[in-house]
C-alpha positions in Angstrom: -2.3 -10.0 -32.7 -2.3 -12.4 -29.8 -1.0 -9.7 -27.4 -4.0 -7.5 -28.4 -6.4 -10.2 -27.4 -4.7 -10.7 -24.1 -4.7 -7.0 -23.4 -8.4 -6.7 -24.3 -9.2 -9.7 -22.1 -7.3 -8.1 -19.2 -9.2 -4.8 -19.6 -12.6 -6.6 -19.7 -11.6 -8.6 -16.6 -10.5 -5.4 -14.7 -13.8 -3.7 -15.6 -15.8 -6.6 -14.3 -13.8 -6.6 -11.0 -14.3 -2.8 -10.7 -18.0 -3.2 -11.2 -18.2 -5.7 -8.4 -15.6 -4.3 -6.0 -15.8 -0.5 -6.1 -19.3 0.1 -7.5 -18.3 1.2 -11.0 -21.8 0.2 -12.3 -23.7 1.6 -9.4 -24.1 5.1 -10.8 -27.1 6.0 -13.1 -26.1 8.6 -15.6 -27.9 11.9 -15.4 -25.1 14.3 -16.4 -21.6 13.9 -17.7 -19.7 15.7 -15.0 -21.1 13.8 -12.0 -20.6 10.5 -13.9 -17.0 11.5 -14.7 -16.4 12.2 -11.0 -17.8 8.8 -10.0 -15.7 6.9 -12.5 -12.6 8.9 -11.4 -13.3 8.0 -7.7 -13.8 4.4 -8.7 -10.5 4.3 -10.5 -8.7 5.9 -7.6 -10.2 3.4 -5.2 -9.1 0.6 -7.5 -5.5 2.0 -7.7 -5.5 2.3 -3.9 -6.7 -1.3 -3.4 -4.1 -2.6 -5.9 -1.3 -0.9 -4.1 -2.5 -2.2 -0.8 -2.9 -5.7 -2.1 0.6 -5.6 -3.6 2.0 -4.7 -0.2 0.6 -7.9 1.4 2.9 -10.9 0.9 1.4 -14.1 -0.7 0.6 -16.8 1.8 3.3 -19.1 0.5 6.0 -16.4 0.7 7.4 -15.5 4.1 9.1 -12.2 4.5 12.8 -12.4 5.3 13.5 -11.5 8.9 15.7 -8.5 9.4 19.0 -9.2 11.1 18.9 -8.4 14.8 21.6 -6.0 15.6 20.6 -5.6 19.2 19.2 -2.6 20.9 20.2 0.6 19.2 21.4 2.9 21.9 23.5 6.0 21.8 26.8 5.7 23.8 25.9 8.4 26.3 22.2 7.4 26.6 21.2 6.4 30.1 23.7 8.7 31.9 23.0 12.0 33.6 24.0 14.9 31.5 27.3 16.5 32.4 28.5 13.7 34.8 31.5 11.6 33.8 31.9 8.1 35.1 34.8 9.1 37.3 32.7 11.8 39.0 29.7 9.4 39.5 32.0 6.8 41.2 33.7 9.2 43.6 
C-alpha cells in the first residue's frame, strides 16, 4: 500500500513540474485532437529534458579521466606515398 502512495506522489510531482517547465497547463481545450497533440509534445519535451539532465554529471561527481595513450597515428602517416625510408635518404 505504501508503494502506491509513493507512486502516486511521484506522478503528482512530475505533473506539477511539467506544468511549470514545458507548458503542460498552457493549452486551453477546444478540441480533443489538438489537445492530445499538445500533451504529446509536452511529454516528448519532458523525456528529452530528462535524458539531457541525466547526461550531465552531478556537481560533486567528477568524471573519470580517460587514460592518455598518446597521439593515435598510423605507422605510415606523415610519409609521402610510395617512398621508402631508404629511398628518401639516398
